[in-house]
Biopython code that builds the backbone (N, CA, C, O; Angstrom):
import numpy as np
from Bio.PDB.StructureBuilder import StructureBuilder

atoms = [
    (1, "UNK", "N", (-103.145, -4.498, -20.499)),
    (1, "UNK", "CA", (-102.225, -4.764, -21.598)),
    (1, "UNK", "C", (-102.615, -3.867, -22.754)),
    (1, "UNK", "O", (-103.780, -3.800, -23.149)),
    (2, "UNK", "N", (-101.620, -3.177, -23.290)),
    (2, "UNK", "CA", (-101.880, -2.347, -24.459)),
    (2, "UNK", "C", (-100.858, -2.657, -25.550)),
    (2, "UNK", "O", (-99.899, -3.398, -25.335)),
    (3, "UNK", "N", (-101.083, -2.083, -26.701)),
    (3, "UNK", "CA", (-100.226, -2.380, -27.850)),
    (3, "UNK", "C", (-98.771, -2.003, -27.574)),
    (3, "UNK", "O", (-97.859, -2.720, -27.986)),
    (4, "UNK", "N", (-98.545, -0.890, -26.882)),
    (4, "UNK", "CA", (-97.173, -0.472, -26.588)),
    (4, "UNK", "C", (-96.444, -1.506, -25.737)),
    (4, "UNK", "O", (-95.257, -1.757, -25.946)),
    (5, "UNK", "N", (-97.140, -2.100, -24.789)),
    (5, "UNK", "CA", (-96.516, -3.145, -23.973)),
    (5, "UNK", "C", (-96.158, -4.351, -24.840)),
    (5, "UNK", "O", (-95.087, -4.934, -24.675)),
    (6, "UNK", "N", (-97.027, -4.722, -25.744)),
    (6, "UNK", "CA", (-96.756, -5.860, -26.625)),
    (6, "UNK", "C", (-95.573, -5.568, -27.537)),
    (6, "UNK", "O", (-94.740, -6.440, -27.784)),
    (7, "UNK", "N", (-95.502, -4.342, -28.035)),
    (7, "UNK", "CA", (-94.361, -3.956, -28.879)),
    (7, "UNK", "C", (-93.067, -4.041, -28.076)),
    (7, "UNK", "O", (-92.050, -4.514, -28.583)),
    (8, "UNK", "N", (-93.102, -3.589, -26.842)),
    (8, "UNK", "CA", (-91.901, -3.663, -25.999)),
    (8, "UNK", "C", (-91.506, -5.109, -25.723)),
    (8, "UNK", "O", (-90.316, -5.427, -25.704)),
    (9, "UNK", "N", (-92.470, -5.981, -25.512)),
    (9, "UNK", "CA", (-92.149, -7.400, -25.317)),
    (9, "UNK", "C", (-91.439, -7.971, -26.541)),
    (9, "UNK", "O", (-90.569, -8.833, -26.417)),
    (10, "UNK", "N", (-91.812, -7.491, -27.709)),
    (10, "UNK", "CA", (-91.246, -8.003, -28.965)),
    (10, "UNK", "C", (-89.913, -7.366, -29.323)),
    (10, "UNK", "O", (-89.201, -7.880, -30.186)),
    (11, "UNK", "N", (-89.557, -6.251, -28.677)),
    (11, "UNK", "CA", (-88.360, -5.520, -29.104)),
    (11, "UNK", "C", (-87.352, -5.226, -28.004)),
    (11, "UNK", "O", (-86.172, -5.025, -28.293)),
    (12, "UNK", "N", (-87.785, -5.197, -26.759)),
    (12, "UNK", "CA", (-86.902, -4.800, -25.664)),
    (12, "UNK", "C", (-86.013, -5.962, -25.222)),
    (12, "UNK", "O", (-86.518, -7.030, -24.878)),
    (13, "UNK", "N", (-84.692, -5.760, -25.231)),
    (13, "UNK", "CA", (-83.800, -6.832, -24.765)),
    (13, "UNK", "C", (-83.709, -6.862, -23.240)),
    (13, "UNK", "O", (-83.802, -5.829, -22.575)),
    (14, "UNK", "N", (-83.529, -8.048, -22.712)),
    (14, "UNK", "CA", (-83.295, -8.221, -21.278)),
    (14, "UNK", "C", (-81.973, -7.535, -20.951)),
    (14, "UNK", "O", (-80.960, -7.839, -21.581)),
    (15, "UNK", "N", (-81.953, -6.610, -19.976)),
    (15, "UNK", "CA", (-80.742, -5.825, -19.737)),
    (15, "UNK", "C", (-79.684, -6.483, -18.858)),
    (15, "UNK", "O", (-78.578, -5.955, -18.740)),
    (16, "UNK", "N", (-79.992, -7.618, -18.239)),
    (16, "UNK", "CA", (-79.021, -8.215, -17.313)),
    (16, "UNK", "C", (-79.247, -9.719, -17.215)),
    (16, "UNK", "O", (-80.233, -10.255, -17.720)),
    (17, "UNK", "N", (-78.308, -10.378, -16.554)),
    (17, "UNK", "CA", (-78.468, -11.788, -16.216)),
    (17, "UNK", "C", (-78.093, -12.762, -17.317)),
    (17, "UNK", "O", (-77.505, -12.400, -18.335)),
    (18, "UNK", "N", (-78.451, -13.988, -17.075)),
    (18, "UNK", "CA", (-78.111, -15.104, -17.952)),
    (18, "UNK", "C", (-78.606, -14.880, -19.381)),
    (18, "UNK", "O", (-77.960, -15.310, -20.336)),
    (19, "UNK", "N", (-79.732, -14.218, -19.526)),
    (19, "UNK", "CA", (-80.334, -14.021, -20.848)),
    (19, "UNK", "C", (-80.232, -12.564, -21.310)),
    (19, "UNK", "O", (-81.067, -12.105, -22.090)),
    (20, "UNK", "N", (-79.234, -11.848, -20.844)),
    (20, "UNK", "CA", (-79.025, -10.462, -21.258)),
    (20, "UNK", "C", (-78.941, -10.391, -22.781)),
    (20, "UNK", "O", (-78.250, -11.187, -23.417)),
    (21, "UNK", "N", (-79.650, -9.432, -23.346)),
    (21, "UNK", "CA", (-79.643, -9.245, -24.792)),
    (21, "UNK", "C", (-80.761, -9.971, -25.511)),
    (21, "UNK", "O", (-81.063, -9.651, -26.661)),
    (22, "UNK", "N", (-81.377, -10.933, -24.864)),
    (22, "UNK", "CA", (-82.481, -11.675, -25.486)),
    (22, "UNK", "C", (-83.766, -10.855, -25.357)),
    (22, "UNK", "O", (-84.047, -10.290, -24.300)),
    (23, "UNK", "N", (-84.532, -10.796, -26.432)),
    (23, "UNK", "CA", (-85.801, -10.066, -26.417)),
    (23, "UNK", "C", (-86.713, -10.692, -25.357)),
    (23, "UNK", "O", (-86.748, -11.913, -25.204)),
    (24, "UNK", "N", (-87.446, -9.853, -24.631)),
    (24, "UNK", "CA", (-88.240, -10.320, -23.490)),
    (24, "UNK", "C", (-89.165, -11.481, -23.834)),
    (24, "UNK", "O", (-89.254, -12.440, -23.067)),
    (25, "UNK", "N", (-89.847, -11.415, -24.959)),
    (25, "UNK", "CA", (-90.793, -12.489, -25.291)),
    (25, "UNK", "C", (-90.069, -13.816, -25.528)),
    (25, "UNK", "O", (-90.696, -14.874, -25.490)),
    (26, "UNK", "N", (-88.773, -13.771, -25.771)),
    (26, "UNK", "CA", (-87.987, -14.990, -26.001)),
    (26, "UNK", "C", (-87.378, -15.556, -24.726)),
    (26, "UNK", "O", (-86.694, -16.579, -24.776)),
    (27, "UNK", "N", (-87.611, -14.915, -23.588)),
    (27, "UNK", "CA", (-87.112, -15.466, -22.327)),
    (27, "UNK", "C", (-87.828, -16.773, -22.031)),
    (27, "UNK", "O", (-89.036, -16.876, -22.247)),
    (28, "UNK", "N", (-87.112, -17.767, -21.544)),
    (28, "UNK", "CA", (-87.755, -19.040, -21.205)),
    (28, "UNK", "C", (-88.775, -18.867, -20.075)),
    (28, "UNK", "O", (-88.563, -18.100, -19.136)),
    (29, "UNK", "N", (-89.864, -19.587, -20.190)),
    (29, "UNK", "CA", (-90.896, -19.537, -19.162)),
    (29, "UNK", "C", (-90.327, -19.902, -17.798)),
    (29, "UNK", "O", (-90.709, -19.302, -16.793)),
    (30, "UNK", "N", (-89.420, -20.873, -17.744)),
    (30, "UNK", "CA", (-88.821, -21.307, -16.483)),
    (30, "UNK", "C", (-88.055, -20.169, -15.811)),
    (30, "UNK", "O", (-88.065, -20.050, -14.585)),
    (31, "UNK", "N", (-87.398, -19.339, -16.606)),
    (31, "UNK", "CA", (-86.653, -18.192, -16.082)),
    (31, "UNK", "C", (-87.616, -17.189, -15.448)),
    (31, "UNK", "O", (-87.357, -16.672, -14.361)),
    (32, "UNK", "N", (-88.717, -16.921, -16.126)),
    (32, "UNK", "CA", (-89.716, -15.997, -15.599)),
    (32, "UNK", "C", (-90.376, -16.559, -14.339)),
    (32, "UNK", "O", (-90.648, -15.819, -13.393)),
    (33, "UNK", "N", (-90.630, -17.857, -14.329)),
    (33, "UNK", "CA", (-91.190, -18.499, -13.139)),
    (33, "UNK", "C", (-90.229, -18.411, -11.963)),
    (33, "UNK", "O", (-90.655, -18.264, -10.817)),
    (34, "UNK", "N", (-88.936, -18.500, -12.243)),
    (34, "UNK", "CA", (-87.936, -18.365, -11.186)),
    (34, "UNK", "C", (-88.055, -16.988, -10.521)),
    (34, "UNK", "O", (-88.026, -16.872, -9.296)),
    (35, "UNK", "N", (-88.188, -15.950, -11.353)),
    (35, "UNK", "CA", (-88.358, -14.612, -10.789)),
    (35, "UNK", "C", (-89.614, -14.550, -9.926)),
    (35, "UNK", "O", (-89.602, -13.955, -8.848)),
    (36, "UNK", "N", (-90.674, -15.151, -10.389)),
    (36, "UNK", "CA", (-91.936, -15.110, -9.662)),
    (36, "UNK", "C", (-91.863, -15.877, -8.340)),
    (36, "UNK", "O", (-92.389, -15.416, -7.327)),
    (37, "UNK", "N", (-91.217, -17.039, -8.346)),
    (37, "UNK", "CA", (-91.260, -17.927, -7.192)),
    (37, "UNK", "C", (-90.066, -17.826, -6.253)),
    (37, "UNK", "O", (-90.232, -17.996, -5.046)),
    (38, "UNK", "N", (-88.886, -17.559, -6.757)),
    (38, "UNK", "CA", (-87.676, -17.599, -5.929)),
    (38, "UNK", "C", (-87.088, -16.226, -5.648)),
    (38, "UNK", "O", (-86.570, -15.980, -4.558)),
    (39, "UNK", "N", (-87.164, -15.355, -6.600)),
    (39, "UNK", "CA", (-86.596, -14.018, -6.434)),
    (39, "UNK", "C", (-87.766, -13.045, -6.411)),
    (39, "UNK", "O", (-88.759, -13.279, -5.723)),
    (40, "UNK", "N", (-87.654, -12.005, -7.128)),
    (40, "UNK", "CA", (-88.797, -11.136, -7.374)),
    (40, "UNK", "C", (-88.531, -10.407, -8.676)),
    (40, "UNK", "O", (-87.382, -10.203, -9.068)),
    (41, "UNK", "N", (-89.598, -10.020, -9.333)),
    (41, "UNK", "CA", (-89.439, -9.288, -10.579)),
    (41, "UNK", "C", (-88.808, -7.933, -10.284)),
    (41, "UNK", "O", (-89.029, -7.363, -9.215)),
    (42, "UNK", "N", (-88.023, -7.414, -11.229)),
    (42, "UNK", "CA", (-87.459, -6.079, -11.034)),
    (42, "UNK", "C", (-88.575, -5.056, -10.837)),
    (42, "UNK", "O", (-89.708, -5.260, -11.274)),
    (43, "UNK", "N", (-88.246, -3.984, -10.190)),
    (43, "UNK", "CA", (-89.205, -2.891, -9.983)),
    (43, "UNK", "C", (-89.409, -2.144, -11.300)),
    (43, "UNK", "O", (-88.547, -2.164, -12.178)),
    (44, "UNK", "N", (-90.530, -1.503, -11.420)),
    (44, "UNK", "CA", (-90.788, -0.629, -12.565)),
    (44, "UNK", "C", (-91.279, -1.353, -13.802)),
    (44, "UNK", "O", (-91.811, -2.461, -13.740)),
    (45, "UNK", "N", (-91.079, -0.682, -14.932)),
    (45, "UNK", "CA", (-91.621, -1.167, -16.200)),
    (45, "UNK", "C", (-91.066, -2.535, -16.595)),
    (45, "UNK", "O", (-91.811, -3.384, -17.085)),
    (46, "UNK", "N", (-89.780, -2.755, -16.390)),
    (46, "UNK", "CA", (-89.202, -4.043, -16.762)),
    (46, "UNK", "C", (-89.900, -5.185, -16.033)),
    (46, "UNK", "O", (-90.248, -6.192, -16.649)),
    (47, "UNK", "N", (-90.105, -5.041, -14.746)),
    (47, "UNK", "CA", (-90.787, -6.068, -13.971)),
    (47, "UNK", "C", (-92.213, -6.284, -14.450)),
    (47, "UNK", "O", (-92.678, -7.421, -14.530)),
    (48, "UNK", "N", (-92.904, -5.206, -14.767)),
    (48, "UNK", "CA", (-94.276, -5.319, -15.275)),
    (48, "UNK", "C", (-94.303, -6.068, -16.605)),
    (48, "UNK", "O", (-95.166, -6.915, -16.834)),
    (49, "UNK", "N", (-93.350, -5.747, -17.474)),
    (49, "UNK", "CA", (-93.284, -6.427, -18.772)),
    (49, "UNK", "C", (-92.945, -7.904, -18.604)),
    (49, "UNK", "O", (-93.492, -8.751, -19.311)),
    (50, "UNK", "N", (-92.051, -8.216, -17.678)),
    (50, "UNK", "CA", (-91.707, -9.619, -17.444)),
    (50, "UNK", "C", (-92.906, -10.390, -16.900)),
    (50, "UNK", "O", (-93.112, -11.547, -17.266)),
    (51, "UNK", "N", (-93.695, -9.765, -16.035)),
    (51, "UNK", "CA", (-94.900, -10.414, -15.517)),
    (51, "UNK", "C", (-95.918, -10.633, -16.627)),
    (51, "UNK", "O", (-96.555, -11.684, -16.693)),
    (52, "UNK", "N", (-96.068, -9.646, -17.495)),
    (52, "UNK", "CA", (-96.977, -9.786, -18.637)),
    (52, "UNK", "C", (-96.490, -10.905, -19.556)),
    (52, "UNK", "O", (-97.286, -11.704, -20.048)),
    (53, "UNK", "N", (-95.197, -10.954, -19.779)),
    (53, "UNK", "CA", (-94.608, -11.998, -20.616)),
    (53, "UNK", "C", (-94.916, -13.377, -20.041)),
    (53, "UNK", "O", (-95.310, -14.283, -20.774)),
    (54, "UNK", "N", (-94.741, -13.536, -18.748)),
    (54, "UNK", "CA", (-95.036, -14.812, -18.105)),
    (54, "UNK", "C", (-96.514, -15.164, -18.251)),
    (54, "UNK", "O", (-96.853, -16.309, -18.553)),
    (55, "UNK", "N", (-97.385, -14.196, -18.039)),
    (55, "UNK", "CA", (-98.821, -14.456, -18.165)),
    (55, "UNK", "C", (-99.172, -14.913, -19.574)),
    (55, "UNK", "O", (-99.965, -15.839, -19.743)),
    (56, "UNK", "N", (-98.595, -14.279, -20.580)),
    (56, "UNK", "CA", (-98.858, -14.682, -21.968)),
    (56, "UNK", "C", (-98.363, -16.105, -22.225)),
    (56, "UNK", "O", (-99.047, -16.897, -22.873)),
    (57, "UNK", "N", (-97.177, -16.425, -21.715)),
    (57, "UNK", "CA", (-96.618, -17.762, -21.922)),
    (57, "UNK", "C", (-97.451, -18.832, -21.217)),
    (57, "UNK", "O", (-97.722, -19.886, -21.794)),
    (58, "UNK", "N", (-97.856, -18.570, -19.984)),
    (58, "UNK", "CA", (-98.651, -19.536, -19.222)),
    (58, "UNK", "C", (-99.985, -19.807, -19.919)),
    (58, "UNK", "O", (-100.471, -20.937, -19.929)),
    (59, "UNK", "N", (-100.561, -18.771, -20.493)),
    (59, "UNK", "CA", (-101.858, -18.912, -21.166)),
    (59, "UNK", "C", (-101.723, -19.353, -22.627)),
    (59, "UNK", "O", (-102.727, -19.523, -23.318)),
    (60, "UNK", "N", (-100.492, -19.537, -23.093)),
    (60, "UNK", "CA", (-100.279, -19.967, -24.477)),
    (60, "UNK", "C", (-100.591, -18.892, -25.496)),
    (60, "UNK", "O", (-101.034, -19.193, -26.605)),
    (61, "UNK", "N", (-100.364, -17.635, -25.128)),
    (61, "UNK", "CA", (-100.707, -16.521, -26.006)),
    (61, "UNK", "C", (-99.493, -15.800, -26.588)),
    (61, "UNK", "O", (-99.598, -14.646, -27.004)),
    (62, "UNK", "N", (-98.351, -16.468, -26.621)),
    (62, "UNK", "CA", (-97.149, -15.850, -27.174)),
    (62, "UNK", "C", (-97.344, -15.397, -28.611)),
    (62, "UNK", "O", (-96.730, -14.426, -29.051)),
    (63, "UNK", "N", (-98.205, -16.104, -29.342)),
    (63, "UNK", "CA", (-98.412, -15.775, -30.756)),
    (63, "UNK", "C", (-99.021, -14.387, -30.940)),
    (63, "UNK", "O", (-98.988, -13.845, -32.045)),
    (64, "UNK", "N", (-99.573, -13.806, -29.881)),
    (64, "UNK", "CA", (-100.091, -12.439, -29.955)),
    (64, "UNK", "C", (-98.946, -11.470, -30.261)),
    (64, "UNK", "O", (-99.141, -10.473, -30.956)),
    (65, "UNK", "N", (-97.769, -11.763, -29.746)),
    (65, "UNK", "CA", (-96.612, -10.893, -29.913)),
    (65, "UNK", "C", (-95.831, -11.223, -31.182)),
    (65, "UNK", "O", (-95.114, -10.364, -31.695)),
    (66, "UNK", "N", (-95.950, -12.424, -31.692)),
    (66, "UNK", "CA", (-95.161, -12.877, -32.842)),
    (66, "UNK", "C", (-95.241, -11.942, -34.047)),
    (66, "UNK", "O", (-94.200, -11.651, -34.635)),
    (67, "UNK", "N", (-96.410, -11.458, -34.445)),
    (67, "UNK", "CA", (-96.450, -10.560, -35.610)),
    (67, "UNK", "C", (-95.652, -9.277, -35.387)),
    (67, "UNK", "O", (-95.070, -8.737, -36.327)),
    (68, "UNK", "N", (-95.624, -8.796, -34.169)),
    (68, "UNK", "CA", (-94.862, -7.586, -33.872)),
    (68, "UNK", "C", (-93.371, -7.854, -33.971)),
    (68, "UNK", "O", (-92.612, -7.015, -34.457)),
    (69, "UNK", "N", (-92.958, -9.014, -33.514)),
    (69, "UNK", "CA", (-91.553, -9.404, -33.597)),
    (69, "UNK", "C", (-91.153, -9.619, -35.046)),
    (69, "UNK", "O", (-90.100, -9.150, -35.476)),
    (70, "UNK", "N", (-91.979, -10.319, -35.795)),
    (70, "UNK", "CA", (-91.692, -10.578, -37.202)),
    (70, "UNK", "C", (-91.661, -9.274, -37.998)),
    (70, "UNK", "O", (-90.856, -9.124, -38.917)),
    (71, "UNK", "N", (-92.530, -8.338, -37.647)),
    (71, "UNK", "CA", (-92.566, -7.039, -38.301)),
    (71, "UNK", "C", (-91.252, -6.300, -38.075)),
    (71, "UNK", "O", (-90.726, -5.660, -38.986)),
    (72, "UNK", "N", (-90.729, -6.391, -36.866)),
    (72, "UNK", "CA", (-89.461, -5.740, -36.520)),
    (72, "UNK", "C", (-88.316, -6.347, -37.309)),
    (72, "UNK", "O", (-87.428, -5.632, -37.774)),
    (73, "UNK", "N", (-88.335, -7.667, -37.462)),
    (73, "UNK", "CA", (-87.261, -8.354, -38.166)),
    (73, "UNK", "C", (-87.260, -8.083, -39.661)),
    (73, "UNK", "O", (-86.208, -8.149, -40.297)),
    (74, "UNK", "N", (-88.420, -7.780, -40.234)),
    (74, "UNK", "CA", (-88.514, -7.598, -41.678)),
    (74, "UNK", "C", (-88.157, -6.169, -42.111)),
    (74, "UNK", "O", (-88.136, -5.883, -43.308)),
    (75, "UNK", "N", (-87.881, -5.285, -41.175)),
    (75, "UNK", "CA", (-87.529, -3.902, -41.541)),
    (75, "UNK", "C", (-86.150, -3.803, -42.098)),
    (75, "UNK", "O", (-85.704, -2.712, -42.452)),
]
sb = StructureBuilder()
sb.init_structure("model")
sb.init_model(0)
sb.init_chain("A")
sb.init_seg("    ")
for serial, (resi, resn, name, xyz) in enumerate(atoms, 1):
    if name == "N":
        sb.init_residue(resn, " ", resi, " ")
    sb.init_atom(name, np.array(xyz, "f"), 0.0, 1.0, " ", f" {name:<3s}", serial, name[0])
structure = sb.get_structure()
């Protein structure tokens, strides 16, 4: 995990599906778990970011990304 990945979690919108347009860190944990257990994460960077997002949520570390998101909103 690096700072660029965290910035992308705070700024990159989900490009498809039920939560299209929602910033990745704001995706519901249940949605990410569905990808992990029933479907599969997308290939490439998006899938990696979604897996990182799920790991942060499971460990209760979403607040690591919050300052980056808040920084983006205050611009």
